[in-house]
C-alpha positions in Angstrom: -51.6 6.7 -65.4 -54.5 6.1 -63.2 -57.9 6.0 -64.4 -58.2 9.7 -63.6 -55.2 10.3 -65.8 -52.7 11.1 -63.1 -49.6 9.2 -61.9 -50.0 8.2 -58.2 -47.1 9.2 -55.8 -45.7 6.6 -53.4 -47.3 6.6 -49.9 -45.6 8.9 -47.3 -44.9 7.5 -43.8 -44.3 9.8 -40.7 -43.3 9.0 -37.1 -46.0 7.6 -34.9 -46.6 9.1 -31.5 -45.1 6.1 -29.8 -41.9 6.4 -31.8 -41.5 10.0 -30.9 -42.0 9.2 -27.2 -39.4 6.4 -27.3 -36.9 8.7 -29.0 -37.4 11.4 -26.4 -37.0 8.9 -23.6 -33.7 7.7 -25.0 -32.5 11.3 -25.5 -33.4 12.1 -21.9 -31.5 9.1 -20.6 -28.5 10.1 -22.6 -28.7 13.8 -21.4 -28.9 12.6 -17.7 -25.9 10.4 -18.2 -23.9 13.2 -19.8 -24.8 15.7 -17.1 -23.8 13.2 -14.4 -20.5 12.6 -16.1 -19.8 16.4 -16.4 -20.8 16.9 -12.7 -18.6 14.1 -11.5 -15.7 15.4 -13.6 -16.2 18.9 -12.1 -16.2 17.5 -8.5 -13.1 15.5 -9.2 -11.3 18.4 -10.8 -12.2 20.7 -7.8 -11.1 18.0 -5.3 -7.9 17.5 -7.2 -7.2 21.2 -7.3 -7.7 21.5 -3.5 -5.5 18.6 -2.8 -2.8 19.9 -5.1 -2.8 23.2 -3.1 -2.6 21.3 0.1 0.3 19.2 -1.1 2.2 22.2 -2.4 1.8 24.0 1.0 3.1 20.8 2.7 6.1 20.6 0.4 7.0 24.2 1.0 6.7 23.7 4.8 8.9 20.6 4.6 11.5 22.6 2.7 11.6 25.1 5.5 11.8 22.3 8.1 14.7 20.7 6.3 16.6 24.0 6.1 16.5 24.3 10.0 16.7 20.7 11.1 19.6 19.5 8.9 22.0 21.9 10.8 20.8 20.8 14.2 23.3 20.1 17.0 22.9 18.0 20.1 25.9 17.9 22.4 27.6 19.5 25.4 29.1 22.8 24.2 30.9 25.2 26.6 29.3 28.6 26.5 29.5 31.7 28.6 26.8 32.0 31.3 24.0 34.3 29.9 23.5 37.5 31.7 21.2 37.1 34.7 20.8 33.3 34.0 22.4 30.0 34.9 25.0 28.1 33.1 23.4 26.2 30.2 25.8 24.1 28.2 23.5 21.4 26.7 22.1 21.8 23.3 19.3 19.2 23.4 17.4 17.4 20.7 13.8 16.8 21.9 11.3 14.4 20.3 7.9 13.2 21.5 5.9 10.7 19.4 2.5 11.5 20.9 2.8 14.1 23.7 -0.9 15.0 24.1 0.2 18.5 25.1 2.2 21.4 23.8 5.3 22.3 25.9 4.7 25.4 27.8 1.2 25.9 26.4 -2.2 25.5 28.2 -4.5 23.1 26.5 -7.1 25.8 26.5 -5.1 27.7 23.9 -3.5 25.2 21.6 -4.2 21.5 21.8 -2.0 18.7 20.4 -3.8 16.5 17.9 -3.8 12.7 18.6 -1.0 10.6 17.3 1.1 13.6 16.1 4.8 14.1 17.0 6.7 17.1 18.2 10.3 17.9 17.4 12.5 20.6 18.9 16.2 21.2 18.2 19.0 23.7 18.6 20.5 25.0 15.3 23.0 27.6 14.3 20.5 29.8 12.5 20.2 32.9 14.8 19.6 36.3 13.1 22.6 38.5 12.6 21.3 40.8 15.4 21.8 38.0 18.0 25.0 39.0 19.7 25.2 36.1 22.2 25.8 32.9 20.2 24.5 31.8 16.8 22.5 28.8 18.3 18.8 29.1 18.8 15.8 26.9 19.4 13.6 25.7 16.6 10.6 23.5 16.8 7.7 22.0 14.8 4.4 20.7 16.1 0.8 20.3 15.0 -1.9 22.0 16.9 -5.7 22.3 17.1 -6.4 26.0 17.8 -9.0 26.8 20.4 -8.1 30.5 20.8 -10.4 33.3 19.8 -7.9 36.0 20.8 -4.3 36.4 21.8 -2.9 34.6 18.8 -3.9 36.7 15.8 -2.5 34.4 13.1 -4.6 31.4 14.1 -8.4 30.9 13.7 -10.3 29.0 16.2 -11.2 25.3 15.6 -8.6 24.9 12.9 -5.4 22.8 12.5 -1.9 24.2 11.9 1.7 23.0 11.8 3.5 25.7 14.0 7.1 26.8 13.6 8.7 27.8 16.9 11.6 30.2 16.4 13.4 32.7 18.6 11.7 36.0 19.3 14.0 39.1 19.3 12.1 41.4 21.6 13.3 44.9 22.3 13.6 44.3 26.1 15.2 41.5 28.1 17.6 39.0 26.6 15.4 36.6 24.7 18.2 34.7 22.8 19.9 33.9 26.1 16.6 32.7 27.5 16.0 30.1 24.8 19.2 28.3 23.9 21.2 25.6 25.8 18.9 23.7 28.1 20.2 21.3 30.6 17.5 19.0 29.4 14.3 19.3 27.3 11.2 19.5 29.5 7.9 21.2 29.8 9.7 24.6 29.9 11.5 24.1 26.6 9.5 26.8 24.9 10.1 30.1 26.5 7.7 33.0 26.3 8.9 36.4 25.2 10.2 38.3 28.3 8.0 41.3 27.7 4.7 39.6 26.9 2.3 37.0 28.2 1.6 35.5 24.8 3.9 34.0 22.2 2.7 35.6 19.0 6.3 36.6 18.1 7.9 33.2 18.2 5.2 30.8 17.1 4.1 31.1 13.5 1.7 29.0 11.4 3.9 27.2 8.9 1.2 25.0 7.2 -2.6 25.5 7.4 -4.9 22.5 7.9 -2.0 20.2 9.0 -3.4 17.8 11.6 -0.6 15.3 12.0 3.2 15.0 11.8 4.9 11.6 12.1 8.6 10.9 12.1 10.9 7.9 11.6 14.5 8.3 12.6 17.3 6.7 10.5 20.5 5.2 12.0 23.4 3.2 10.5 24.0 -0.2 12.1 27.4 -1.9 12.4 27.3 -3.0 8.8 26.4 0.4 7.5 22.8 -0.4 6.7 20.3 2.4 7.2 17.5 1.4 9.6 14.5 3.3 10.8 13.0 3.6 14.3 9.8 5.4 15.4 11.4 6.9 18.5 14.5 8.8 19.6 15.2 9.2 23.3 18.6 10.7 23.4 18.8 14.4 23.9 22.6 14.7 23.3 23.0 12.8 20.1 21.4 13.0 16.6 20.2 10.3 14.3 21.5 10.1 10.8 18.3 11.6 9.5 14.5 11.8 9.9 11.7 10.8 7.5 9.0 13.4 8.2 5.4 12.7 7.1 2.8 15.4 7.2 -1.0 14.9 6.8 -2.8 17.9 5.5 -6.5 18.5 4.8 -7.7 20.4 1.8 -9.8 23.5 2.5 -13.3 21.9 2.1 -12.3 18.9 4.3 -11.0 21.3 7.0 -14.3 23.1 7.0 -16.3 19.9 7.3 -14.0 18.6 10.1 -14.5 21.9 12.0 -18.3 21.3 11.9 -18.0 17.6 12.8 -15.4 18.0 15.6 -15.6 21.5 17.2 -13.5 20.3 20.1 -10.9 18.5 18.0 -10.3 15.1 16.3 -10.2 12.0 18.4 -7.7 9.2 18.3 -10.3 7.0 16.6 -10.8 9.6 13.8 -7.1 9.6 12.7 -6.7 5.8 12.5 -6.0 4.5 9.0 -9.2 2.4 8.8 -11.4 4.7 10.9 -15.1 4.1 10.7 -16.2 7.4 12.3 -17.9 10.1 10.3 -14.9 12.4 10.7 -12.5 9.6 9.9 -14.2 8.9 6.6 -14.1 12.6 5.7 -10.4 12.7 6.5 -9.6 9.8 4.2 -11.3 11.5 1.3 -9.7 14.9 1.7 -6.2 14.3 3.2 -2.9 14.7 1.4 0.1 12.8 2.8 3.6 14.3 2.0 6.9 12.9 3.2 10.5 14.0 3.0 13.8 12.6 4.3 16.0 15.2 6.1 19.7 14.2 6.8 21.3 15.6 9.9 24.7 16.9 8.9 26.1 16.9 12.5 25.0 13.3 13.2 27.5 10.8 14.6 25.1 7.8 14.1 
């Protein structure tokens, strides 16, 4: 007991103001770190989701391309002369590695992206309503759309992989007009006989696709499969084709549209591009490839 007759309690110690301030500073730093981590995770998840969507669209498009191209033919095939036309007995296979223009299309409407290939072929996939022969033209090519009218399925200042297919109009003889070329040239793609536009036989297969590249496979004398970046023959087919598509996700496509309203340049699409658009492409591009065998090949 104390002199006053009471037992003294141990001294009580609280937090000083400095200790409280230090604890709050540490907590604030931890909260900032956690918020940044959550924000980065959210951005990564959104970017991954957009790229998954782009990759899925590209794979579906490649499946449709494979369905048409694997049955392609390229040879001299005797056929009856189409009504009102000239004798066309060549079913050509037409490839261009970097054409710079769309066959039969003014650049003011649809412009070919830099370093993108085009591929046209003849395949036995005509609709049942085609009474001439079962062979029709098919084609695949990337475009930068500059149209604001006349092509309802495309928006201006956007990229697409187009699928060219026969248009069965109610007048004329469209099937007879588009199969069996003597050779593939700038008139390869025919317009509908009853229209000045081609809405009926050019459809957007893949949105935001700005580049298609192709390597062709051939068997050498020893049976080894080799790849070449070109194919000049119009009357023979390679053993197959390795098709690579480069597709932007939605956000990247919107940014590219603002950065390049007149279209990407050759410098933008280079692998190690240092341009502003090139850097954006690298961050938001999905690359998808598929090998397509040609069943009617002799190589």
